C-alpha positions in Angstrom: 0.0 0.0 0.0 1.2 3.5 -0.8 1.9 5.7 2.2 1.1 9.4 1.9 3.7 11.8 3.2 3.3 13.1 6.7 2.7 16.8 7.2 6.2 17.1 8.8 8.0 16.3 5.5 9.3 19.4 3.9 10.0 20.1 0.3 11.9 23.2 -0.5 11.3 23.0 -4.2 7.5 22.4 -3.8 6.6 25.4 -5.9 8.8 24.3 -8.8 7.7 20.7 -8.8 4.1 21.4 -8.3 3.4 21.9 -12.0 6.3 19.8 -13.5 3.8 17.2 -14.8 3.2 19.3 -17.9 6.8 18.4 -19.0 6.1 14.7 -18.4 6.5 12.8 -21.6 3.9 10.4 -23.2 5.7 7.4 -21.8 4.6 8.3 -18.3 1.0 8.0 -19.4 1.5 4.4 -20.4 2.9 3.5 -17.0 -0.3 3.3 -14.9 0.9 0.0 -13.5 3.1 2.0 -11.0 0.0 3.7 -9.5 -1.2 1.6 -6.5 -4.8 0.5 -6.5 -5.2 1.1 -2.8 -3.8 3.7 -0.5 -3.0 3.4 3.2 -3.6 7.1 3.8 -5.5 9.8 2.0 -3.9 13.2 1.5 -5.4 16.0 3.6 -2.9 18.7 2.7 -1.5 20.1 -0.5 2.0 18.8 0.4 0.7 15.2 0.8 -1.2 15.5 -2.5 1.9 16.8 -4.3 3.9 13.8 -3.1 1.4 11.5 -4.7 1.4 13.6 -7.9 5.1 14.0 -8.2 6.3 12.9 -11.6 2.8 12.0 -12.8 1.0 13.3 -15.9 -2.4 15.0 -15.7 -4.2 11.8 -16.7 -2.3 9.8 -14.0 -3.2 12.4 -11.4 -6.8 11.9 -12.3 -6.3 8.1 -11.9 -4.7 8.6 -8.5 -7.6 10.7 -7.2 -10.1 8.2 -8.6 -8.4 5.3 -6.9 -8.3 7.3 -3.6 -12.1 7.8 -3.9 -12.5 4.0 -4.3 -10.0 3.2 -1.5 -11.9 5.4 0.9 -15.4 5.0 -0.4 -18.2 5.8 2.1 -19.9 2.4 2.0 -16.6 0.7 3.1 -16.6 2.6 6.5 -18.9 5.6 6.7 -17.9 6.9 10.1 -14.1 6.8 9.3 -14.2 7.7 5.6 -16.6 10.6 5.7 -14.0 13.1 7.3 -11.2 11.7 5.1 -13.2 12.3 1.9 -14.2 15.8 3.2 -10.5 16.6 3.7 -9.7 15.3 0.2 -12.4 17.6 -1.3 -11.0 20.6 0.5 -7.4 19.7 -0.7 -8.6 19.3 -4.3 -10.4 22.6 -4.2 -7.3 24.2 -2.9 -5.4 22.5 -5.7 -7.8 24.3 -8.2 -7.0 27.6 -6.5 -3.2 26.9 -6.9 -3.7 26.1 -10.6 -5.8 29.2 -11.1 -3.2 31.4 -9.5 -0.3 29.8 -11.4 1.3 31.5 -14.4 0.0 28.9 -16.8 -3.4 27.3 -16.5 -3.2 23.5 -16.6 -6.5 22.7 -18.3 -5.6 19.0 -18.7 -5.2 18.5 -14.9 -8.4 20.5 -14.2 -10.3 18.3 -16.7 -8.9 15.1 -15.1 -9.7 16.2 -11.5 -13.2 17.7 -12.1 -15.1 14.4 -12.3 -13.7 13.3 -8.9 -14.3 16.8 -7.4 -17.9 16.6 -8.7 -18.4 13.2 -7.2 -17.2 14.5 -3.8 -19.3 17.6 -4.2 -22.4 15.5 -4.4 -21.5 13.9 -1.1 -20.3 17.2 0.6 -22.2 20.0 -1.1 -21.7 22.4 1.7 -17.9 22.3 1.2 -18.1 23.1 -2.5 -20.8 25.7 -1.9 -18.6 27.5 0.7 -15.6 27.4 -1.7 -17.7 28.7 -4.6 -19.2 31.5 -2.5 -15.8 32.6 -1.3 -14.6 32.9 -4.9 -17.8 34.8 -6.0 -17.5 37.1 -3.0 -13.9 37.9 -3.8 -14.8 38.9 -7.4 -17.7 40.9 -6.1 -15.6 42.7 -3.6 -13.0 43.6 -6.2 -15.8 44.8 -8.5 -17.3 47.1 -5.8 -13.8 48.3 -4.7 -12.7 49.3 -8.2 -16.0 50.4 -9.6 -15.6 51.9 -13.1 -11.9 51.1 -13.0 -12.6 47.4 -12.9 -11.5 45.8 -16.2 -11.7 42.0 -15.8 -11.8 39.2 -13.4 -8.4 38.1 -14.5 -7.3 34.7 -15.8 -7.5 33.1 -12.3 -11.0 34.4 -11.9 -12.0 33.0 -15.3 -10.6 29.6 -14.4 -12.5 29.5 -11.1 -15.7 30.6 -12.9 -15.2 27.8 -15.5 -14.8 25.3 -12.6 -18.0 26.7 -11.0 -19.9 26.2 -14.2 -18.8 22.6 -14.4 -19.6 21.8 -10.7 -23.0 23.5 -10.4 -26.0 23.3 -12.7 -26.6 26.4 -14.8 -30.2 25.3 -15.6 -31.6 25.5 -12.0 -33.7 28.6 -11.2 -32.5 30.3 -8.1 -29.6 28.0 -7.5 -27.5 29.2 -4.5 -24.3 29.3 -6.6 -25.3 29.4 -10.3 -27.7 32.3 -10.0 -25.3 34.6 -8.1 -22.6 33.6 -10.6 -24.7 34.6 -13.6 -25.7 37.9 -11.9 -22.1 38.6 -11.1 -21.0 37.9 -14.6 -23.6 40.3 -15.9 -22.2 43.0 -13.6 -18.6 42.2 -14.6 -19.5 42.4 -18.3 -21.2 45.7 -17.8 -18.0 47.2 -16.2 -15.5 45.5 -18.5 -13.8 47.7 -21.1 -14.2 46.7 -24.7 -10.9 46.2 -26.4 -10.4 46.4 -30.2 -7.4 45.5 -32.2 
């Protein structure tokens, strides 16, 4: 069984290695045999998650999280696995924040992790809702603070809004996340400057 790293382990080059998977060659995608099917521990911090992700492609990272979900499935031991999975969801949402704030968006990793995050969001909707609300509130505060000087939500904001659109249904009337997101986007568009080339 794979052991996740303890929170005491330090990694000085964490920031550099965090996104190194984009340079991973195609041969790494073929080697899913090296990914364990069961895990002894589930990562509850970004550092632990990065240890599992180190040297893996985006697709392999999705496989790792999918296998974590299966290893710690609620029906196996509900009282023990519920807080473990809630911690994993918080860690993955934090991962999305790190990706959104990075200099290059890693769409492949977002695409691979989103189905797992959606599955966890169905089990723990309050965690995802709180994360989404905090992102919408941050954009709203920036819009109110800057007023007519507001130009855009930025690349990180757009990435987060795209993730929100994939996690929450856009078709529900008066949805607690989708409806405020649509109204916020309308306000953002009304303040955004039009650029021509």
